[in-house]
C-alpha positions in Angstrom: 58.2 -135.6 -5.4 54.8 -135.7 -4.3 52.4 -134.7 -6.8 48.7 -133.8 -5.4 46.3 -133.3 -8.3 42.8 -131.7 -8.3 40.3 -133.5 -10.6 36.3 -132.3 -11.2 36.4 -128.7 -10.3 35.9 -127.9 -14.0 32.8 -127.4 -15.8 30.8 -129.8 -18.0 29.5 -126.7 -20.2 31.7 -124.5 -22.0 31.7 -121.1 -20.5 34.3 -118.1 -20.9 33.6 -115.1 -19.1 30.4 -116.2 -17.2 29.3 -116.0 -13.9 29.4 -119.6 -13.3 32.8 -119.7 -15.0 34.2 -117.1 -12.1 32.5 -119.0 -9.2 34.0 -122.2 -10.3 37.4 -120.9 -10.7 37.4 -119.1 -7.3 36.1 -122.2 -5.7 39.0 -124.0 -7.1 41.5 -121.1 -6.1 39.9 -121.5 -2.7 40.5 -125.5 -2.7 44.2 -124.7 -4.0 45.1 -122.3 -1.2 43.6 -124.4 1.6 46.0 -127.3 0.7 48.6 -124.9 0.2 48.4 -123.5 3.3 48.5 -126.9 5.2 51.4 -128.8 2.8 53.6 -125.4 3.0 53.2 -125.4 7.0 54.4 -129.0 7.1 57.5 -131.3 6.9 56.6 -131.8 3.0 56.6 -128.0 1.8 59.8 -128.5 -0.2 58.8 -131.7 -1.7 55.1 -131.3 -2.9 53.6 -129.8 -6.4 50.0 -129.1 -6.5 48.4 -129.8 -10.3 44.9 -128.7 -11.0 43.1 -129.9 -14.0 39.9 -128.4 -15.7 37.9 -131.4 -15.7 34.8 -132.6 -14.2 33.7 -135.7 -12.3 30.2 -136.8 -12.0 28.1 -140.0 -10.8 25.4 -141.6 -12.2 22.9 -138.9 -11.2 25.0 -136.0 -12.5 26.1 -135.0 -9.0 29.8 -133.5 -9.1 32.3 -135.7 -7.5 35.7 -134.0 -7.3 38.6 -135.7 -6.0 42.1 -135.5 -4.9 45.0 -138.0 -6.3 48.5 -138.1 -4.8 51.3 -139.4 -6.7 54.5 -140.5 -4.8 57.3 -142.7 -4.5 56.8 -143.2 -1.0 53.5 -144.6 -0.1 54.0 -143.9 3.7 54.8 -140.3 2.7 51.3 -140.2 0.6 49.6 -141.5 3.7 50.8 -138.6 5.5 49.4 -135.8 3.1 46.5 -137.7 2.3 45.5 -137.5 6.1 46.6 -133.9 6.3 44.0 -133.2 3.2 41.4 -135.4 5.0 41.7 -133.2 8.0 40.7 -130.3 5.6 37.2 -131.9 5.3 37.2 -130.6 1.4 34.5 -133.3 0.9 36.8 -135.0 -1.9 37.5 -138.7 -2.0 41.5 -139.1 -2.1 43.3 -141.7 -4.2 46.9 -142.5 -3.6 49.0 -143.8 -6.4 52.4 -145.4 -6.0 55.0 -144.0 -8.5 57.8 -146.8 -9.5 60.6 -144.4 -9.9 60.9 -140.5 -10.2 63.7 -138.9 -12.0 64.2 -135.0 -11.1 65.2 -132.8 -13.8 
């Protein structure tokens, strides 16, 4: 089962119900919606799960660097998914991680 993880769209600051938090949360929801729309219209609609982490990723200049990570037991399948996500032009790097074994529930 391919898992698409979203990393780096959280805040480096502890925020509760502030405008910054609401804007970040809305940006994450918009990203998830774009991913869902393309994946659920594809051959992978019954296979993929999407996981979002409340994390932040910054480079040495403190610029936000969110990224996607795809875990899958089938690298060719992960490549196809990565290409679909790349075509969305989200501006995220994409990592593909091979999973040796997946045991469904």
